[in-house]
N, C-alpha and C positions, 0 to 999 in steps of 0.2 A: 927208565924215557928213554935214552939213544933208542932203546929193540923200537921204543913206540914211534918213533919218531919214521928211524929207518924202517919199515912195517909200513907205511903214510904212502911215505915217497915212494914205493914199491908199489904200494897198489893204488892209488895215481898213476901209474903212472905205466903200470902194464893195460888202466880201463885206456887214458890214450889213444893209445896202443890200437885197441878194438872197435873203436868208431871210424876208425880211418880202412876196417879193413879194405880188401882188393875183392872181390867178387870174379868170377873162374866162372866158364865155358868148356866140359865136355860131356862128351858120346861114354850112356854106358855100357853097360854086354850085351843090353837089350837091346841097343842099338839107337838110344833116346840121348836127344839132350839135355843135359843137366847145367843148369845154375847152380851156382853155392859161394860160399865167403872159404869153402879148407876141400879145397881138389885129392883128388884121389893123387898118390905116390908115385905109383907107377906109369897114371896115363899120362896121356897130353892134352892139358890142362892149357889157358887159352886167357886171360886176363881180360877183359871190358871192361872197354870204356860205358860208364852210362854216361847220358846227357846232366848237363846243371840242374834240379827238383825248384819249379815252378810253384809254390803256392800263397792262393790269393781267397781271402774270405769270401762266400760267397750269400747270393740271402737265404732265404729262406725258401726251396719250393715250392713250386704255386701249387693250384690245386688247380685239377680236372676238372673244369665244369663241361656239357653236353651242350648240345649247339648241334638247330636242326639245321647246319649248313648241309645244302651235298656234295659227297666228292667231286664233282664239273667245279666249285665254286671255291675248294681247298684250295681245288691244283694252280687254278690264274690265281692265288692268296701268296703259297708255295713263286709260282714262278714272278711273282710280283717282287718276292720279296729277295729270291735269286738276283732278280735286277739289277738293286739300288744296293745289295751287299755292297761291307768289307774286307776288301783287300789293303795292301801295301803297304800294313802294319806294321810299322819297325823300327826301334831308338835307331838314330840317324848320329847324335849328338848324345856323349860320344859314343868313339865307335871299338869297335871287339880290339881287348889289351890295349888303352890311349893310351898310356899316363899322362896323368894331364896339374901342372905347378899351378898352385892355388895357393897362401898361406892363410887366407883368411881361411878357406875351405868352404869356400864357395862353387858349387859348379853349380851348370843347367841340363839342365836335359831336351831335347831334342826329338817329337817321336814325324812321321809321318801316317799320313791313313790319307788309301779315296776309297771313292768322296769322299765332297768335307766334312764335317762330327751333323748328325738330322740333331733339329730341338730335345734336347732332354734327355741322349746321351751325353758319359762324359765319359772320362779317361781318371783309373786311378793313378797313379808311381808307387814303389813297393822295392826302398833298400837295403837291398841287405835285407829277402823279407819281409823286410821291413814298411807297411804303408806311410807315404812322407810329403802323400799331393792327391789332389784330384781338386777334378775341375775340365771344361770344358776346352784350354789348351792347350796344344800340342808343342807350348813350348810353355815347361820348367825352372825356378829360380828356388837351386839348394841350397844353403847353407849351414856354416857348421858342422859339415863334412868333413869326421876325421880322417888321418892320415893314416893308409893303408889303399888293401884292393877291395875295392868291393861290388859290384853285384847289381848291375841295375833292370828291373821290365814292365813292361805299362799291359794295364789290364779294362780296359772297352766292352762296357754295361752300356743297356738300353735304361729307357727315361723308364721301366720298373725294377733295377739295380740286376736284373736278369745281363751276367756273365756272358758277351760276343763270344769278345776273342783275345786271348796274350797272344803279345810278340816276344820273341825269342831275348834270352837274358842277356846283359851283352855286360865284361869282363873290366873295371877299366880298375887303375889305379891315382891316389891322390896323393900326387907331393908335398909336400907343408912343413918352411922354416923346420927346426928345428935346436934350443938352442946347447938342449945337450951332449948335441951330436957336431952341434957349425953345421948345420947343414939347411 
């Protein structure tokens, strides 16, 4: 019984280490750049800092339907779309690595966007890779957020539900009172 429990603890402990494996970059004997989690012992492998992965649900792909529009019409449509393209889409509050004290767990997420949101377009907010809010507002009030480190990003979608772009993720820490720690 005791041996089985010890074995289980060891297996779970090793599985945690394998999930947090670092990625390394090195050049092999043929001069090719190689990436992997098991660098050669005699090589000059350097750790690679990977950006935080952001994943958002996407709608089913639209089927392309042939149109009779000429090449000049398509070029004009593309120019009009670029003239009204969104820019400056980012989370402005909280700022990166901000510590927010909110004992009730209430956090307001503010997004900036230029030009203003077009009719039918919307913003979906993700907290820790889970969708928590959606709408046409540039400010989202989240409630009952747990204490600790969180990552938030927003996704901009058109009226058909197609993803236009997403913000860079912003990490922040939520501080809440704990009766256990007296904080």
